[in-house]
N, C-alpha and C positions, 0 to 999 in steps of 0.2 A: 481384459478380454482382447483376443486377436481380432483383426478387422473382419475376416470372413465369418467369425462367430457372431459379431455384431450385425452383419448383414443378414445372416440366417435368422437371428433373433428378431430383427426388424420385420422380416417377411412373415414369420410365424405370428408375431403380435398383430400385424395388419390383417392376417387371415384366420385369427384364432377361432372366431365363431364358426366359420366354415369347416375348419379342421376338427373342432369338437363335435360338430354335427356328423361329419363323416366317420369319426371314431365311434360315436354312439350307434350309427347305422351298422358299422362293421362288427361291433360287439353283439348287436341284435342278430345279425346274420350268423355269427359264430355260434351263438346260443341255439338258433334253429338248426344249424348243421349238426351240433352235438346231440340235440334231441333226436334228429332223424337217424344219426348213426346208432344211438342207443336203441331206438326202435327197430332198426334193421338187424342189429346184433341179437336182440331178443327174438325176433322172428326167425333168424337163422337157427338159433338154439332150439326153439320149439320144433321147427321142421326137422332138424337133425334128430331130435328126440323121437319124433314120430317115425322117422325112417328106422331108427334103431329098434323101436318097438316092433315095427314090421319085420325087421331082420330076425328079431327074437322069435316071432311067431312062425316064420318060414324055415329057419335054420338055426340049429343050436350053436354052431360055431362055424363061421365062414372060413374057408381055407385061405392060404397065402395069396391066391390070385384075386380074392375079393378085397376091394379097397374099403376099409372102414375108417371112421374118424378115430382120433386118439382116445377121446372119452369113451367111445363104444369099445375099443380094444381094452381100455382100463376096466370097464364093467365086466367084460367077458373073463378076464383073468381074475378079478376080485371075486366073482361068483364062485369060482372053483377053489379059492384060497381058504385055508383054515380060518374060521371066524370072519371070513370075508374082509380080511385086513392084510396089508403088506406095507413095507416101507417103500419109498419111491424108487430107490435103486433096484430093489428086487422086482418091483412091478415093471420097471423099464426092461430089465433083463428077460423077464417072462414074455413080455410083448414081443421082444426081438426074437427070442427062442421059438415062439409059435408063429413068427412071420406075420403078425397081425397088422403092424404099422411100421412104416419107414418115413423119415422126414423127406421133404421134397427133393433134397439133394441125395437121397438114398442112404443116408446114415441112420443108425438105430436111434430111437427116441432116447432122450436124456432125462435124468431125474428132475432137473429144473423144469422141464416141460410138463412133467407129471404134476409137479406142485402148482404150476400155473393153471392147468386144467381144473385141478381141485378148487382153486379160487374162483374160476369162471363158472363152475357148475355146482354150487352149494346144494342144489336140490338132488344131486346124484351122489356126491362124495362128501365125506367129513374127514376131520383130522383128529388124531389122538396120539398119545405118547410124546408130548412136547412138540407136536406139529409134524413129527417125522412119519408117524403111522397114518396110512390112508385107508379109509373104509367106505363101503357102500352105505348110503343112507337108507 
């Protein structure tokens, strides 16, 4: 062992109890933070769903100037699709064609983002056809 490694090991061994206590506290704090994040994400999901229901009640299809969430844009397109199903690339193309959603940098939505939203909103969307087909639940 190199001299500086021995010195570090000596300090760690002398302070082991304090380091382990700090680690336990940090792990607890991380757990609470993860729980708080999960709770906040669930609340955001529910509130976005409420807003989308409100949008459905007041307007059948918002125009390009109305900013909707990606999952709401997906719902709008799928509602008009045959069998309420599409593959992600076609869904992304239709969202872009209708001007329903753009990424923050202005680019059109990509199929991989469609797949990610399907995973985040299992109460709204399902998969079929080997995971490529997306449908409304």
